[in-house]
C-alpha angles and dihedrals in degrees: 000000000000088000121218114225134187101296099031093269110146125221105243101169130046115193129189118195127217145109123280123237136064092265090066101034096099098036126113092246088066096063089111090056089051090052094048092049089053092047090050091052090049090052094041089238128146120217113219132179115268115181091195089069100030093238151056111294139188130183123208116195110219133176090250092049139285121319118206128208119200135186107184113224093195096096118260099282092059098042092122091064089064098039094048093047093056096038093052095046093052094036094241114167121223092249088058092060127089116194120195114203145156115272123205094192094063127068119242108276094035122106130180136183124214141158123225127341134115122327086232093217096312105139095203091055091044091058094044089052091048095047096043093041088223141080093205096106121109121254127206103202114206112196117234098163129238127269089226095239121077093215090061097053098095094052091041097056091046093054129082115261121242113267093256091051092047089053090050092051090049091052091049089053091051090048093051092050090051089053091048088057087058090053091046088057088065104268109129127200093269090052088047089057088058089045090056088056085068094056120092125172113233136171087269095050132254117356134178111241109158119191119220088254091052091051094048091050092048094048091050087056091051094249115157100226095196091053090046092051092051092048093048093051090049092049094042089054091051092049094058110164098345108138093211092068126179096280095060091052093069108030121025092205099051116098133175112288 
């Protein structure tokens, strides 16, 4: 990171949502914290308390500029207080922010990436939207599953997931970090859309089979197809049998051809 997106905008702030305190550490609502901790390890960064931003913060110095990591310590419902404080001080625009959070509408093991849209009842996202005055930030949605009854949601997100679900969430986190590596290499979301044109689902799993039209489009965008192929095979191998798959992470409406 920083991560290049569609229009050349770089991700300058990675946020993981959760609740502070040992009593919440292993609960489903803290999936964003789990993701941020993994991202920090990947980046060899150390999160440390910073009262100016109401959270735990790390800075990673990169050639393209500093990247900030933030875990708000405000409790979920006031996450925007922390995010907005850091973003405003460092003049980080909403579209330069990626927020990782738990997602009821996805099964454990599924992960999706989107920009903008409704907070869909997620109180952390609601407060970020309110404090930033914009919904244009990016969301990394980590599936935790749904209890099936709306009245049970509050208790559900504040409980520990079953071991199999925790393992699925952990694999989704690993998958998302692998895909971020692809973006770090210089392939933005638009280029990724071309990349997904190369992916076809076969009996043996994901394979790269680029048509001549796919290749022409990719070359016009400056995509190194050989590098893409190598990256896709590496990521496809890491994904294994996860039903989320790489495609779903970027565009909710794209499915295997």
